[in-house]
Legacy VTK file of the C-alpha trace (Angstrom):
# vtk DataFile Version 3.0
C-alpha trace
ASCII
DATASET POLYDATA
POINTS 146 float
38.108 -59.370 -85.924
38.886 -59.053 -89.712
36.044 -61.330 -90.859
33.469 -59.173 -88.913
35.011 -55.906 -90.711
34.485 -57.719 -94.139
31.054 -58.750 -93.562
30.205 -55.158 -92.293
31.944 -53.725 -95.481
30.051 -56.255 -97.571
26.735 -55.410 -96.008
27.256 -51.715 -96.423
28.259 -52.168 -100.038
25.282 -54.231 -100.757
22.946 -51.807 -99.103
24.494 -48.858 -100.986
23.967 -50.845 -104.235
20.281 -51.615 -103.522
19.628 -47.932 -102.606
21.389 -46.794 -105.970
19.341 -49.183 -107.931
16.153 -47.669 -106.396
15.390 -50.796 -104.564
13.002 -50.030 -101.576
12.412 -53.697 -100.885
10.293 -56.257 -102.524
7.292 -55.355 -100.033
6.646 -51.796 -101.169
3.124 -50.828 -101.511
1.841 -49.556 -104.793
1.140 -46.000 -103.149
4.833 -45.809 -102.168
6.011 -46.468 -105.748
3.572 -44.073 -107.285
1.265 -47.072 -108.043
3.816 -48.979 -110.067
4.499 -52.717 -109.095
6.947 -55.467 -110.240
6.203 -58.908 -109.166
8.126 -62.114 -109.919
6.001 -64.805 -111.479
8.930 -67.543 -112.033
12.673 -67.513 -112.053
15.068 -69.938 -113.397
17.440 -70.652 -111.581
15.430 -70.241 -108.341
16.813 -67.964 -105.653
17.870 -71.069 -103.540
20.215 -72.183 -106.265
24.024 -71.944 -105.281
26.038 -70.554 -108.105
29.382 -71.781 -109.006
32.279 -69.344 -109.276
33.450 -68.854 -112.915
30.051 -70.394 -114.305
27.941 -68.944 -116.911
24.269 -69.352 -115.893
21.203 -68.880 -118.028
18.343 -66.932 -116.310
14.779 -66.843 -117.443
12.518 -64.418 -115.403
8.841 -63.999 -115.867
7.601 -60.809 -114.376
4.434 -59.038 -113.978
4.757 -55.190 -114.334
2.115 -52.552 -113.515
2.644 -49.003 -114.611
0.210 -46.850 -112.858
0.330 -43.994 -115.248
-0.490 -46.413 -118.229
2.075 -44.826 -120.495
4.234 -47.563 -120.921
8.120 -48.129 -120.177
10.368 -51.152 -119.800
11.656 -53.639 -117.400
15.444 -54.362 -117.243
17.966 -56.794 -115.284
21.150 -55.988 -113.819
23.410 -57.843 -111.484
26.238 -56.997 -109.037
28.435 -58.694 -106.526
29.106 -56.782 -103.284
32.589 -58.572 -103.201
33.412 -58.346 -106.811
31.618 -55.601 -108.382
29.671 -55.572 -111.585
28.559 -59.048 -112.951
28.817 -59.565 -116.854
25.334 -60.156 -118.451
24.887 -61.236 -121.924
23.140 -59.418 -123.410
24.279 -56.484 -121.389
21.167 -54.866 -119.445
18.583 -57.236 -121.075
15.282 -55.284 -121.306
11.799 -55.756 -122.418
9.203 -52.866 -123.541
6.160 -52.528 -121.744
2.956 -50.941 -123.426
0.142 -48.974 -121.852
-0.243 -50.160 -118.056
2.164 -53.098 -118.514
1.576 -56.616 -118.194
3.622 -59.935 -118.132
7.280 -59.737 -119.487
9.943 -62.370 -119.872
13.846 -61.585 -119.638
16.359 -64.130 -120.685
20.032 -63.624 -120.187
23.457 -65.240 -119.272
25.169 -64.233 -116.223
28.879 -64.924 -115.753
29.394 -65.557 -111.974
32.682 -63.870 -110.685
35.635 -66.335 -110.394
37.629 -64.276 -107.924
35.889 -65.258 -104.482
32.721 -66.494 -103.114
29.940 -64.251 -101.504
26.789 -62.957 -103.002
25.358 -62.089 -106.569
22.489 -59.682 -106.457
20.252 -59.805 -109.588
17.906 -56.787 -109.821
14.830 -56.246 -112.036
13.994 -52.412 -112.620
10.794 -50.974 -113.776
11.117 -47.788 -115.769
8.414 -45.403 -116.796
8.377 -44.296 -120.572
11.022 -41.467 -120.630
12.430 -41.906 -117.312
16.085 -43.013 -116.475
15.367 -43.843 -112.870
13.454 -46.965 -111.768
10.150 -46.453 -110.228
10.491 -49.825 -108.356
12.880 -52.727 -108.164
12.716 -56.437 -107.288
15.882 -58.070 -106.135
17.040 -61.721 -105.767
20.077 -62.875 -104.024
22.300 -65.845 -104.863
25.067 -67.398 -102.774
28.369 -68.217 -104.230
30.538 -70.350 -102.096
LINES 1 147
146 0 1 2 3 4 5 6 7 8 9 10 11 12 13 14 15 16 17 18 19 20 21 22 23 24 25 26 27 28 29 30 31 32 33 34 35 36 37 38 39 40 41 42 43 44 45 46 47 48 49 50 51 52 53 54 55 56 57 58 59 60 61 62 63 64 65 66 67 68 69 70 71 72 73 74 75 76 77 78 79 80 81 82 83 84 85 86 87 88 89 90 91 92 93 94 95 96 97 98 99 100 101 102 103 104 105 106 107 108 109 110 111 112 113 114 115 116 117 118 119 120 121 122 123 124 125 126 127 128 129 130 131 132 133 134 135 136 137 138 139 140 141 142 143 144 145
C-alpha cells in the first residue's frame, strides 16, 4: 500500500508544480494562451534519454516562440524533481531575450540530476511577455531517473 501512496503523492506534487509554472499542457491553442506559443524544435538530450543520478547533463534546446502582442519578452528554463525538489541549473534560470513577435531561440545549460533517489526530472521552458513576471505559456519535458 505504501508504494501507491508515494506514487499518488508524487503525481500530486508534479501536478502542483506544472500548475504553479503556468503549464497548461503542450497542446494549448494560441487563443487559450492569449496567442502566445512556444514550440520545441530540438532538444539534446532527447526526452527518451534516461538520466543518471548525480550526473551533470548538458542541455541544448531550440525553441520557436511567438508573442502575439509583438512587444518582445524572454524564454527561460527551469527544472524540478517531484521526489527531490528543485534541480540545480547552471546558469541559474537560463534565459534568452525575444524581440518583437519572437522567433527562434536557443537555451544551453547544465543540469545536475539529484543523487538522492530515482524518479522524474521535469524541465520546463516558460515564455514571458515583456514586463510580465508570470509565464504566458510553458512547454514541459519529463525525464526518467532510475
